[in-house]
VEXDREN-2710 file (C-alpha; in Angstrom, 1 decimal):
% VEXDREN-2710
k/r/px/py/pz
1/MET/30.2/-71.3/-50.2
2/LEU/29.9/-70.4/-53.9
3/GLY/28.9/-67.0/-55.2
4/PHE/28.6/-65.4/-58.7
5/THR/29.1/-62.0/-60.4
6/LYS/28.6/-60.6/-63.8
7/ILE/31.8/-60.2/-65.9
8/ASN/31.7/-59.0/-69.6
9/GLY/28.0/-59.7/-70.0
10/SER/28.1/-63.2/-68.4
11/PHE/27.8/-64.5/-64.9
12/LYS/30.9/-66.0/-63.3
13/PHE/30.9/-68.1/-60.1
14/LEU/33.3/-67.2/-57.3
15/ASP/34.5/-69.0/-54.3
16/PHE/34.5/-66.9/-51.0
17/LEU/33.9/-67.5/-47.4
18/LEU/30.6/-66.6/-45.7
19/PRO/29.7/-66.8/-42.0
20/GLN/28.7/-70.3/-41.0
21/VAL/25.2/-69.5/-39.7
22/PRO/23.1/-72.6/-39.1
23/TYR/19.8/-72.6/-40.7
24/GLY/17.0/-71.6/-38.3
25/GLU/19.2/-70.1/-35.5
26/PHE/18.9/-66.3/-34.6
27/HIS/20.9/-64.5/-31.9
28/HIS/18.9/-61.4/-30.7
29/LYS/20.5/-58.7/-28.6
30/GLN/19.1/-58.8/-25.1
31/GLN/17.0/-55.7/-24.0
32/THR/18.6/-53.7/-21.0
33/LEU/15.6/-51.4/-20.4
34/THR/12.0/-52.1/-19.5
35/TYR/9.0/-50.0/-18.3
36/GLU/7.5/-50.4/-14.8
37/LYS/4.5/-48.3/-14.0
38/GLY/5.4/-45.7/-16.6
39/TYR/9.1/-45.5/-15.6
40/ALA/12.1/-46.7/-17.6
41/VAL/14.2/-49.1/-15.5
42/ARG/17.1/-51.5/-16.1
43/ALA/16.0/-55.0/-16.8
44/LEU/17.5/-57.8/-14.7
45/LEU/19.7/-60.0/-16.9
46/THR/19.2/-63.7/-16.7
47/HIS/22.8/-64.4/-16.1
48/SER/23.2/-61.9/-13.2
49/ASN/21.6/-61.7/-9.8
50/GLU/22.9/-58.1/-9.2
51/ASN/20.3/-55.8/-7.6
52/VAL/20.0/-52.3/-9.0
53/ASP/19.6/-50.7/-5.7
54/SER/22.3/-50.6/-3.1
55/TYR/19.9/-50.1/-0.2
56/PRO/18.1/-51.8/1.7
57/PRO/21.0/-54.1/2.6
58/GLU/20.7/-57.8/1.8
59/MET/21.2/-58.8/5.4
60/PRO/19.7/-56.6/8.2
61/VAL/22.0/-55.8/11.0
62/ASP/21.1/-55.6/14.7
63/TYR/22.2/-52.3/16.5
64/SER/20.5/-52.9/19.8
65/SER/23.5/-51.7/21.7
66/ALA/26.4/-49.5/20.7
67/GLY/29.9/-50.9/21.0
68/LYS/28.9/-54.6/20.8
69/GLU/29.7/-57.0/18.1
70/VAL/27.4/-56.7/15.1
71/THR/25.4/-59.8/14.3
72/ALA/23.2/-60.5/11.4
73/SER/19.5/-60.7/12.0
74/PRO/17.5/-63.6/10.7
75/VAL/14.7/-61.3/9.6
76/SER/14.4/-61.3/5.8
77/HIS/13.3/-58.2/3.9
78/ASP/10.9/-58.0/1.0
79/ALA/11.8/-58.4/-2.5
80/ALA/13.4/-55.3/-4.1
81/SER/11.1/-53.1/-6.1
82/LYS/11.5/-52.8/-9.8
83/LEU/11.0/-49.0/-9.7
84/PRO/14.0/-46.8/-9.9
85/LYS/15.5/-45.7/-6.6
86/TRP/14.8/-42.0/-7.1
87/VAL/11.1/-42.8/-7.6
88/GLU/10.6/-45.3/-4.9
89/TYR/12.3/-43.3/-2.2
90/ASP/11.2/-39.8/-3.4
91/ARG/10.8/-37.4/-0.4
92/LYS/11.6/-40.2/2.1
93/VAL/14.0/-38.9/4.7
94/LEU/15.5/-40.5/7.9
95/ARG/16.2/-38.2/10.8
96/TRP/18.7/-38.6/13.7
97/PHE/19.2/-36.3/16.7
98/ALA/22.8/-35.6/17.8
99/TYR/25.0/-33.0/19.4
100/PHE/28.7/-32.0/19.5
101/LYS/30.8/-30.1/22.1
102/GLU/32.3/-26.8/21.2
103/SER/35.0/-25.4/23.3
104/VAL/34.6/-21.8/24.6
105/THR/37.7/-19.8/25.4
106/GLU/38.1/-16.7/27.6
107/SER/34.8/-17.1/29.4
108/ALA/34.4/-17.5/33.2
109/GLN/30.8/-18.9/32.8
110/GLU/31.5/-21.9/30.6
111/GLN/34.4/-23.9/29.2
112/TYR/32.4/-25.7/26.5
113/ARG/29.0/-25.4/24.9
114/ILE/26.6/-28.1/23.8
115/ARG/25.4/-27.6/20.2
116/ARG/22.3/-29.6/19.2
117/ILE/22.0/-30.8/15.6
118/THR/19.8/-32.9/13.3
119/ILE/21.1/-35.3/10.8
120/LEU/18.9/-36.0/7.7
121/TYR/19.5/-39.0/5.4
122/TYR/17.9/-38.9/2.0
123/LEU/17.1/-42.4/0.7
124/GLU/16.7/-41.4/-2.9
125/ASP/20.4/-40.6/-3.4
126/ASP/22.1/-41.6/-0.1
127/THR/23.0/-38.0/0.8
128/LEU/23.4/-36.4/4.2
129/GLU/22.5/-33.0/5.5
130/VAL/23.2/-31.6/9.0
131/THR/21.2/-28.7/10.4
132/GLU/21.1/-26.9/13.7
133/PRO/17.8/-25.6/15.1
134/LYS/17.8/-21.8/15.6
135/GLN/17.6/-20.5/19.2
136/GLU/16.4/-17.0/20.0
137/ASN/19.1/-14.5/20.9
138/SER/21.8/-17.2/20.9
139/GLY/24.3/-15.0/19.2
140/ILE/25.4/-18.0/17.0
141/LEU/24.9/-18.3/13.3
142/GLN/22.6/-21.3/13.2
143/GLY/20.6/-23.1/10.5
144/LYS/22.1/-25.3/7.9
145/PHE/25.3/-26.7/9.4
146/MET/26.4/-29.0/6.4
147/LYS/24.9/-28.9/3.0
148/ARG/23.3/-31.9/1.5
149/HIS/26.0/-34.1/-0.2
150/HIS/27.7/-37.5/0.1
151/ILE/29.7/-37.3/3.4
152/LEU/32.6/-39.8/3.6
153/LYS/33.8/-41.6/6.6
154/PRO/37.4/-41.4/7.7
155/ASP/38.1/-44.7/5.7
156/GLY/36.8/-43.1/2.5
157/SER/33.5/-44.9/2.2
158/ALA/30.1/-43.1/2.3
159/TYR/27.9/-43.1/5.4
160/LYS/24.9/-45.5/5.3
161/PRO/22.0/-45.8/7.8
162/ARG/23.7/-48.8/9.3
163/ASP/26.5/-46.5/10.4
164/LEU/24.2/-44.1/12.3
165/ALA/23.3/-46.0/15.5
166/VAL/21.9/-44.5/18.6
167/GLY/24.8/-44.0/21.1
168/ALA/27.4/-44.1/18.4
169/GLU/30.0/-41.4/17.6
170/VAL/30.1/-40.2/14.0
171/ILE/33.1/-38.2/12.7
172/MET/32.4/-35.8/9.9
173/TYR/35.2/-33.6/8.6
174/GLY/37.1/-33.9/11.9
175/ARG/34.2/-33.1/14.1
176/THR/32.7/-35.7/16.4
177/PHE/28.9/-36.0/16.6
178/TYR/27.2/-38.0/19.4
179/ILE/23.9/-39.6/18.2
180/ILE/21.3/-39.7/21.0
181/GLY/18.0/-40.6/19.2
182/ILE/15.9/-40.9/16.1
183/ASP/12.3/-39.9/15.3
184/ALA/9.4/-42.4/15.3
185/HIS/9.2/-42.6/11.5
186/THR/12.8/-43.5/11.1
187/ARG/12.6/-46.1/13.9
188/CYS/9.6/-47.7/12.3
189/TYR/11.2/-47.8/8.9
190/LEU/14.4/-49.4/10.2
191/GLU/12.4/-52.0/12.2
192/ARG/10.5/-53.1/9.1
193/LEU/14.0/-53.7/7.5
194/GLY/15.0/-55.7/10.5
195/ILE/17.4/-53.0/12.0
196/SER/16.8/-52.4/15.7
197/MET/18.0/-49.3/17.4
198/ALA/18.8/-48.6/21.0
199/PRO/16.4/-46.4/23.0
200/ASP/16.7/-42.6/22.8
201/GLN/19.0/-40.8/25.1
202/SER/18.8/-37.2/26.5
203/TYR/21.0/-34.2/25.8
204/PRO/23.8/-33.6/28.3
205/GLU/23.5/-30.4/30.4
206/SER/25.6/-27.4/29.4
207/PRO/27.3/-25.4/32.2
208/TYR/25.8/-22.1/31.0
209/ASP/22.3/-23.6/30.8
210/THR/22.7/-25.0/34.3
211/LYS/23.6/-21.6/35.6
212/LEU/20.6/-19.9/33.8
213/ALA/18.2/-22.5/35.2
214/SER/19.4/-21.8/38.7
215/LEU/18.9/-18.1/38.2
216/HIS/15.4/-18.6/36.7
217/SER/14.4/-20.6/39.7
218/THR/15.1/-17.6/42.0
219/GLY/13.0/-15.2/39.7
220/ILE/16.0/-13.4/38.0
221/ASN/16.2/-13.5/34.3
222/ASN/19.0/-12.6/31.9
223/ALA/18.0/-8.9/31.4
224/THR/17.8/-8.3/35.2
225/LEU/21.2/-9.9/35.8
226/HIS/22.7/-7.9/32.9
227/VAL/21.4/-4.6/34.1
228/THR/22.4/-5.2/37.8
229/SER/25.9/-6.1/36.8
230/LYS/26.3/-3.1/34.6
231/THR/24.9/-0.6/37.0
232/ARG/27.4/-1.7/39.6
233/MET/30.2/-0.7/37.2
234/THR/29.5/3.0/37.4
235/GLY/33.2/3.7/38.2
236/PHE/34.3/2.2/34.9
237/GLY/33.2/4.6/32.2
238/GLN/29.7/5.2/33.6
239/GLN/27.9/2.4/31.8
240/ASP/24.2/3.1/32.4
241/VAL/20.8/1.8/31.5
242/GLY/20.4/4.3/28.7
243/PHE/23.6/3.2/27.1
244/LEU/22.6/-0.5/27.4
245/ALA/19.1/0.3/25.9
246/SER/20.7/2.1/22.9
247/MET/23.2/-0.8/22.3
248/SER/21.2/-3.9/23.2
249/CYS/18.2/-5.3/21.5
250/VAL/16.0/-5.0/24.6
251/PRO/13.6/-2.0/24.3
252/LEU/14.2/0.9/26.8
253/ARG/10.7/0.8/28.2
254/GLY/10.9/-2.9/29.1
255/LEU/14.4/-2.5/30.4
256/ASN/13.5/0.3/32.8
257/THR/10.5/-1.7/34.0
258/LEU/12.9/-4.5/34.9
259/ALA/15.3/-2.0/36.6
260/GLN/12.4/-0.5/38.6
261/SER/11.4/-3.9/39.8
262/CYS/14.8/-4.4/41.5
263/GLY/15.2/-2.9/45.0
264/SER/18.6/-1.4/44.3
265/VAL/17.8/0.3/41.0
266/GLN/14.9/2.8/40.9
267/VAL/14.6/5.1/37.9
268/LEU/12.2/8.0/37.5
269/ARG/11.1/8.8/34.0
270/PHE/10.0/12.3/32.9
271/TYR/8.8/13.4/29.5
272/ILE/10.4/16.7/28.4
273/ILE/10.4/18.9/25.4
274/TRP/13.2/21.2/24.0
275/ASP/11.8/24.0/21.9
276/ASP/14.6/25.5/19.8
277/ARG/12.6/27.0/17.0
278/ALA/13.8/30.5/17.8
279/SER/17.3/29.7/16.5
280/LEU/18.4/28.9/12.9
281/TYR/17.3/25.4/11.8
282/GLY/15.9/24.8/15.3
283/ASP/13.0/22.4/16.0
284/ARG/10.7/21.2/18.7
285/ARG/11.9/17.8/19.8
286/PRO/10.7/15.4/22.5
287/TYR/13.1/13.7/25.0
288/LYS/13.0/11.4/28.1
289/LEU/14.8/12.3/31.3
290/HIS/15.8/9.4/33.6
291/TYR/16.6/10.2/37.2
292/PHE/18.5/7.4/39.1
293/VAL/17.5/7.5/42.7
294/GLU/20.4/5.4/44.0
295/ASP/23.1/8.1/43.1
296/GLY/21.1/11.2/42.0
297/THR/22.4/11.0/38.4
298/CYS/20.4/11.9/35.3
299/GLU/20.4/11.0/31.6
300/ILE/18.5/12.4/28.7
301/LEU/17.4/10.2/25.8
302/GLU/15.9/11.4/22.5
303/SER/12.5/10.0/21.4
304/LEU/12.8/9.5/17.7
305/ASP/9.6/9.0/15.7
306/ARG/9.3/6.7/12.8
307/ASN/10.8/8.1/9.5
308/SER/12.0/11.2/11.4
309/GLY/15.0/11.5/9.2
310/ARG/17.4/11.9/12.2
311/ASP/20.4/9.8/12.9
312/PRO/19.9/7.0/15.5
313/PHE/21.8/8.5/18.4
314/PRO/19.3/8.4/21.3
315/VAL/21.7/9.3/24.1
316/PHE/21.5/13.1/24.3
317/LEU/23.2/13.4/27.7
318/ARG/25.2/10.6/29.4
319/ARG/24.4/9.6/32.9
320/ALA/25.9/12.0/35.3
321/LEU/25.1/14.6/38.0
322/LEU/23.1/17.5/36.4
323/PRO/24.0/20.9/37.9
324/MET/21.3/23.5/38.2
325/ASN/23.4/26.4/37.2
326/GLY/24.0/24.8/33.7
327/GLU/27.8/25.1/33.9
328/ALA/29.9/22.1/33.1
329/PRO/32.3/21.0/35.9
330/LYS/36.0/21.5/35.5
331/PRO/38.0/18.5/34.4
332/GLY/38.9/16.3/37.3
333/PHE/36.3/17.9/39.7
334/ALA/32.8/16.5/40.4
335/PRO/29.9/19.0/40.8
336/ASP/28.5/19.7/44.2
337/ARG/25.5/17.4/44.9
338/ALA/23.7/20.2/46.7
339/MET/23.7/22.3/43.5
340/CYS/22.4/19.5/41.3
341/TYR/18.9/18.6/40.4
342/GLY/16.9/16.3/42.7
343/PRO/13.4/14.7/42.7
344/SER/11.9/17.8/44.4
345/ASP/13.1/20.0/41.5
346/LEU/11.5/17.9/38.7
347/ARG/7.8/19.1/38.7
348/MET/5.2/19.1/36.0
349/GLY/4.9/22.3/34.1
350/THR/8.4/23.6/35.1
351/CYS/11.6/24.1/33.0
352/ILE/15.1/22.8/33.8
353/ALA/18.3/24.1/32.5
354/VAL/20.6/21.6/30.9
355/TYR/23.9/23.3/30.0
356/GLY/22.3/26.3/28.4
357/ARG/19.2/24.6/27.1
358/LEU/15.7/24.8/28.6
359/PHE/13.7/21.6/28.8
360/PHE/10.0/21.7/29.7
361/ILE/8.7/18.9/31.9
362/HIS/5.1/17.9/30.9
363/ASP/4.5/14.3/32.0
364/CYS/5.9/11.2/33.7
365/ASP/5.2/7.5/33.8
366/ASP/3.0/5.6/36.3
367/PHE/6.0/4.3/38.4
368/THR/7.4/7.9/38.7
369/ARG/4.0/9.3/39.7
370/LYS/3.5/6.6/42.4
371/TRP/7.0/7.1/43.7
372/LEU/6.6/10.9/44.0
373/LYS/3.3/10.4/45.9
374/GLU/4.8/7.9/48.4
375/ASN/8.2/9.6/48.9
376/MET/7.8/13.3/48.1
377/GLY/4.2/13.7/49.2
378/SER/3.1/15.2/45.8
379/SER/-0.6/15.6/45.2
380/ASP/-2.6/14.6/42.1
381/GLU/-2.9/18.2/40.9
382/GLU/0.9/18.6/40.9
383/LEU/1.4/15.4/39.0
384/CYS/-1.2/16.2/36.3
385/ALA/0.2/16.0/32.7
386/VAL/0.4/19.2/30.8
387/ASP/-1.0/19.1/27.3
388/VAL/1.8/20.2/24.9
389/THR/0.1/19.3/21.6
390/GLU/0.0/22.1/19.1
391/PRO/-2.8/22.7/16.6
392/VAL/-1.9/21.3/13.2
393/ASP/-2.3/23.9/10.5
394/ALA/-4.4/22.9/7.6
395/ALA/-2.6/22.2/4.4
396/PRO/-3.0/25.2/2.0
397/ALA/-5.0/24.5/-1.0
398/LYS/-3.1/24.2/-4.2
399/GLN/-3.6/27.2/-6.4
400/LEU/-2.7/27.1/-10.1
401/PRO/-0.9/30.1/-11.5
402/GLU/-2.8/32.4/-13.9
403/TYR/-3.5/30.9/-17.3
404/ASN/-1.1/32.5/-19.8
405/GLY/-3.2/31.6/-22.9
406/PHE/-0.7/29.1/-24.4
407/GLY/-2.1/25.7/-25.0
408/SER/-5.1/24.4/-23.2
409/LEU/-5.9/25.0/-19.6
410/GLU/-5.7/21.3/-18.8
411/ASP/-2.3/20.9/-20.3
412/SER/-1.0/23.9/-18.4
413/ALA/-2.4/22.5/-15.2
414/GLN/-0.6/19.2/-15.7
415/ASN/2.8/21.0/-15.8
416/CYS/2.0/22.4/-12.3
417/THR/0.8/19.2/-10.6
418/SER/3.6/16.8/-11.5
419/LEU/7.3/17.0/-12.4
420/ILE/6.7/14.8/-15.4
421/PRO/3.5/16.1/-17.1
422/ARG/1.0/13.5/-18.4
423/PRO/-1.9/14.0/-20.7
424/PRO/-5.0/15.1/-18.9
425/ARG/-7.7/12.6/-18.3
426/LYS/-10.7/12.7/-20.5
427/ASP/-14.3/12.0/-19.5
428/PHE/-14.9/8.8/-21.5
429/TYR/-18.5/8.7/-20.5
430/LYS/-19.2/11.9/-22.3
431/LEU/-17.0/10.9/-25.2
432/MET/-19.0/7.7/-25.7
433/ASN/-22.5/8.9/-24.9
434/LYS/-22.5/12.5/-26.1
435/ASP/-20.2/12.2/-29.1
436/LYS/-22.8/13.4/-31.6
437/ALA/-24.6/15.8/-29.3
438/VAL/-23.9/19.4/-30.6
439/LEU/-25.9/22.4/-29.6
440/ARG/-26.1/25.1/-32.3
441/PHE/-27.2/28.7/-31.8
442/VAL/-27.5/31.7/-34.2
443/CYS/-25.7/34.7/-32.7
444/HIS/-24.4/38.2/-33.6
445/LEU/-21.9/40.6/-32.2
446/VAL/-23.1/43.1/-29.6
447/GLU/-21.4/45.9/-27.7
448/GLN/-20.0/45.3/-24.2
449/ALA/-22.3/46.7/-21.5
450/GLY/-20.8/49.9/-20.1
451/ALA/-18.2/50.3/-22.8
452/PRO/-17.3/54.0/-23.3
453/LYS/-16.7/53.7/-27.0
454/SER/-18.2/51.5/-29.7
455/ARG/-15.8/49.1/-31.2
456/LEU/-18.3/47.6/-33.7
457/SER/-18.9/49.0/-37.2
458/PRO/-22.3/48.9/-38.9
459/THR/-21.1/46.0/-40.9
460/ASP/-20.3/44.0/-37.8
461/GLY/-23.8/44.5/-36.5
462/GLU/-25.3/42.8/-39.5
463/ARG/-23.0/39.8/-39.4
464/ARG/-24.5/36.5/-38.3
465/PHE/-22.7/33.5/-36.8
466/VAL/-23.4/29.9/-35.9
467/LEU/-22.1/28.9/-32.5
468/SER/-21.7/25.1/-32.0
469/PHE/-21.1/23.6/-28.6
470/PHE/-19.8/20.1/-28.5
471/MET/-21.1/18.1/-25.5
472/ALA/-18.4/15.4/-25.8
473/ASP/-15.5/17.6/-24.5
474/ASP/-17.1/21.0/-23.7
475/THR/-15.6/22.8/-26.6
476/LEU/-17.2/25.3/-28.9
477/ALA/-16.6/26.6/-32.4
478/ILE/-17.9/29.6/-34.3
479/PHE/-18.6/29.7/-38.0
480/GLU/-19.7/32.6/-40.1
481/PRO/-21.9/31.7/-43.1
482/PRO/-20.6/33.6/-46.2
483/LEU/-22.9/36.4/-47.4
484/LYS/-22.7/37.8/-50.9
485/ASN/-21.8/41.4/-51.4
486/SER/-21.3/41.9/-47.6
487/GLY/-17.6/42.8/-47.9
488/VAL/-16.7/40.2/-45.2
489/VAL/-15.1/36.8/-46.1
490/GLY/-17.1/34.1/-44.3
491/GLY/-15.9/30.8/-43.0
492/LYS/-14.3/29.6/-39.7
493/TYR/-14.3/32.4/-37.2
494/LEU/-13.1/30.5/-34.1
495/GLU/-11.3/27.1/-34.0
496/ARG/-12.9/24.4/-31.9
497/ARG/-11.5/24.9/-28.4
498/PRO/-12.5/25.2/-24.7
499/VAL/-13.3/28.8/-23.8
500/THR/-13.2/30.2/-20.3
501/HIS/-15.1/33.1/-18.7
502/PRO/-13.1/36.3/-18.7
503/GLY/-11.0/36.7/-15.6
504/SER/-11.4/33.2/-14.3
505/ASP/-10.5/29.6/-15.1
506/LYS/-14.1/28.4/-15.3
507/LEU/-15.1/27.0/-18.6
508/ILE/-18.2/28.1/-20.6
509/THR/-20.5/25.1/-20.5
510/ASP/-23.8/24.2/-22.1
511/VAL/-25.7/25.5/-19.0
512/ASP/-24.5/29.0/-19.8
513/LEU/-26.0/28.8/-23.3
514/HIS/-29.7/29.7/-24.0
515/VAL/-31.5/32.0/-26.4
516/GLY/-31.2/35.6/-25.3
517/ALA/-27.9/35.1/-23.4
518/THR/-24.8/37.2/-24.0
519/VAL/-21.7/35.0/-24.1
520/PRO/-18.2/36.7/-23.8
521/ILE/-15.7/34.9/-26.0
522/LEU/-12.2/36.2/-26.3
523/GLN/-13.0/39.9/-25.8
524/ARG/-16.1/39.7/-28.0
525/ASN/-19.7/39.5/-26.9
526/PHE/-22.1/37.3/-28.8
527/GLU/-25.9/37.4/-28.2
528/LEU/-27.7/34.1/-28.9
529/LEU/-30.7/34.8/-31.2
530/ASP/-32.1/31.4/-32.0
531/ALA/-31.3/27.7/-32.0
532/ASP/-32.0/24.6/-34.1
533/GLU/-34.7/22.1/-33.5
534/PHE/-32.3/19.5/-32.0
535/THR/-31.0/22.0/-29.4
536/PHE/-34.6/22.9/-28.3
537/GLN/-35.6/19.3/-28.0
538/TYR/-32.4/18.3/-26.2
539/MET/-32.8/21.0/-23.7
540/GLU/-36.5/20.4/-23.1
541/ASN/-35.9/16.7/-22.6
542/ASN/-33.3/17.6/-20.0
543/ARG/-35.1/20.5/-18.4
544/HIS/-33.9/19.5/-15.0
545/LEU/-30.5/20.8/-16.2
546/TYR/-31.6/23.6/-18.4
547/VAL/-34.0/25.8/-16.4
548/MET/-34.7/28.1/-19.4
549/ALA/-36.2/25.2/-21.3
550/ASP/-38.7/24.3/-18.6
551/ALA/-42.1/25.5/-19.9
552/ASP/-43.9/24.8/-16.7
553/GLN/-41.6/27.1/-14.7
554/ALA/-41.9/29.8/-17.3
555/LEU/-45.7/29.6/-17.1
556/ARG/-45.6/29.9/-13.4
557/ALA/-43.4/33.0/-13.7
558/LEU/-45.8/34.5/-16.3
559/ALA/-48.8/33.8/-14.0
560/ALA/-47.1/35.5/-11.1
561/ALA/-46.4/38.5/-13.4
562/VAL/-50.1/38.7/-14.4
563/GLN/-51.2/38.6/-10.8
564/ARG/-48.8/41.4/-10.0
565/ALA/-50.1/43.4/-13.0
566/GLY/-53.7/42.9/-11.8
567/ASN/-55.1/42.1/-15.2
568/SER/-54.4/40.0/-18.2
569/GLY/-55.3/42.6/-20.8
570/ALA/-52.3/41.7/-22.9
571/PHE/-54.0/38.4/-23.6
572/GLN/-57.6/39.6/-23.9
573/GLU/-59.5/38.6/-27.1
574/ASP/-60.8/41.2/-29.5
575/ASP/-64.6/41.7/-29.2
576/SER/-64.9/41.9/-33.0
577/GLU/-63.7/38.3/-33.4
578/PRO/-65.5/35.2/-32.3
579/SER/-64.7/33.7/-29.0
580/GLY/-61.6/31.5/-29.1
581/SER/-60.5/32.7/-32.6
582/ALA/-57.7/35.1/-31.4
583/TYR/-54.2/34.0/-32.2
584/MET/-50.7/35.3/-31.6
585/THR/-47.4/34.9/-33.3
586/LEU/-44.1/34.4/-31.5
587/SER/-43.2/38.1/-31.8
588/GLN/-46.7/39.2/-30.6
589/LEU/-46.3/36.8/-27.6
590/ASN/-42.9/38.3/-26.8
591/GLU/-44.3/41.9/-26.9
592/ALA/-47.3/41.0/-24.8
593/ILE/-45.1/39.4/-22.1
594/LYS/-42.8/42.4/-22.1
595/SER/-45.8/44.8/-21.7
596/LEU/-46.6/43.0/-18.4
597/GLY/-43.0/43.7/-17.1
598/ALA/-42.3/40.1/-16.5
599/VAL/-38.7/39.1/-16.1
600/ILE/-38.7/36.2/-18.5
601/SER/-35.9/35.3/-20.9
602/LYS/-36.4/34.8/-24.7
603/HIS/-35.7/31.1/-24.3
604/GLN/-38.5/30.8/-21.8
605/ILE/-40.9/32.6/-24.1
606/ILE/-39.9/30.2/-26.9
607/SER/-40.5/27.3/-24.5
608/ILE/-44.1/28.6/-23.8
609/TYR/-44.6/29.1/-27.5
610/ARG/-43.5/25.5/-28.2
611/ARG/-45.8/24.1/-25.5
612/MET/-49.0/25.7/-26.8
613/PRO/-50.9/24.2/-29.7
614/LYS/-50.5/26.1/-33.0
615/ASP/-52.5/26.5/-36.1
616/VAL/-51.4/26.1/-39.7
617/LEU/-49.7/29.5/-39.7
618/GLN/-47.8/28.5/-36.5
619/ARG/-49.8/30.8/-34.3
620/VAL/-50.9/30.0/-30.7
621/SER/-54.4/30.5/-29.4
622/VAL/-54.9/33.2/-26.8
623/MET/-57.5/31.0/-25.1
624/SER/-54.9/28.2/-24.6
625/ILE/-52.5/30.7/-23.0
626/LEU/-55.2/31.9/-20.6
627/GLN/-56.2/28.3/-19.7
628/ALA/-52.5/27.5/-19.0
629/LEU/-52.2/30.7/-16.8
630/CYS/-55.4/29.8/-14.9
631/CYS/-54.2/26.3/-14.2
632/CYS/-50.9/27.7/-12.9
633/THR/-52.7/30.2/-10.7
634/VAL/-55.0/27.5/-9.3
635/LEU/-52.0/25.3/-8.5
636/GLN/-50.2/28.2/-6.8
637/MET/-53.3/29.0/-4.7
638/ARG/-53.6/25.4/-3.6
639/CYS/-49.9/25.4/-2.6
640/GLN/-50.4/28.6/-0.6
641/VAL/-53.4/27.1/1.2
642/LYS/-51.5/23.9/2.0
643/MET/-48.6/26.0/3.4
644/ILE/-51.0/28.1/5.5
645/CYS/-52.9/25.0/6.8
646/SER/-49.6/23.3/7.7
END
């Protein structure tokens, strides 16, 4: 085929070979992947009939009987699915039941043991897994016997379902497994593929299981046989029931119950206490005393409570004859039985000596109580349990050490309550709802009551302060307004901080603040003279908390004082003035109430003054005060009449 190129500004034709492609023919590369139901699978090539999946087999096989010649079944299976194998056979498992024999050496009861297993075949990847069901108290590590993987046959090929026939012998890693059955799902699945299996077989009997079944038929179980055989070996190391209970997994209470049910083994149980608190590091500890009727021996076991912190050594005294004199026998010589403890010596409320230790017997179990009644003739009064419980002392209240003045009281308390101190918790309700609530009072310095010597100068008596109490965190601050030519520099007198009462840890709160009160603050006494309008309104709105701001209670106290005085001359109107035209200022009202001898605080007088209507000059009418007192008197009389009638 001809071609051309540009040389020196002109095109030149060249001869070269090109692929001989016929016109109109295209050779596309065939696709090897396709999508079936959302999954990418290999497409079947037109020139190949190879199936992607290796299972199910093309020709089902008949396994109706093991050992016979394998013949092909005429049953045809369905067409292979186009889905990938790991999707089609996801979580589909076939299960076979089998067993193998394990030889047992150095045992007179069995020469071999039957181990039951389960073989699981996973269809998604043709892997096998062998598990062994767990049996209670078998003493064998059971569970997963072989992990899931491809297990090869002795010839090197992998196991397939056709190789696991009922009645066949399967060799895995040199161990022979005998297949005896399959489950219903596996049998149904294989029958749909045309594979028939032989009927299920039963597990062979093990020699040890046969012996146990014969013992169970006579009413003797494993624990009873074990206890009886051990108690007969008293000449070989004194193995006893207490030792077995401490070393075996059977509880002592159940074990003794089994031993008591046997005719040859009768054990009396007593509950005893050893009080050794008189010695150094001594304690009061409970024990159990077991008396074996068959040979008169005793053993003492310790009763350990949960989380007692003691080592788990329950055997305090091994089973042996217990001499009453408390002396240990000489080596090679047995103590005299006549000088040892017997059932008649073990009584409620008595003490026994155990090699220099005194144990107090306070109770026994029901079997022991019944045995003592039948064999020793004990009465119910002699067998009554003795109460040995001691009163539990109440835990002492935690007391914080005396506040040293460094830091805040809450921070100092946190160092005493925990090893790693944390910031004290704040009352967020007060912080959010009373953030802007500040009570302000005008105060001045006063002498401490009963002080032998005055510590205030004339200048200090003329100084005025503003005490601010912050409701959000119960702190207060004192500010001194600057006064010209006073000789005292004003400003901040006390930083905002919580203040406690002298000699205690109790904080000064808003309840302690009212006009006329004297507040001790850091070895100084401040008398509250007045308050701002917000403080008066806040306390009157919450008069259930602030008693001094309750005008009704103040009027009742004033009415009671007027009744005790016998007249209300202090509030009488002047005859020279028209009726109802007499008025009183706050100072005049204060002097009139004091003349009656009424015990009313300044804040209560201010509350009465604020309750009454006032004229332009902020004076209250005497008539309104008298009307209020009359109303309070009538109400008090009505209450008294109701109380008398009731």
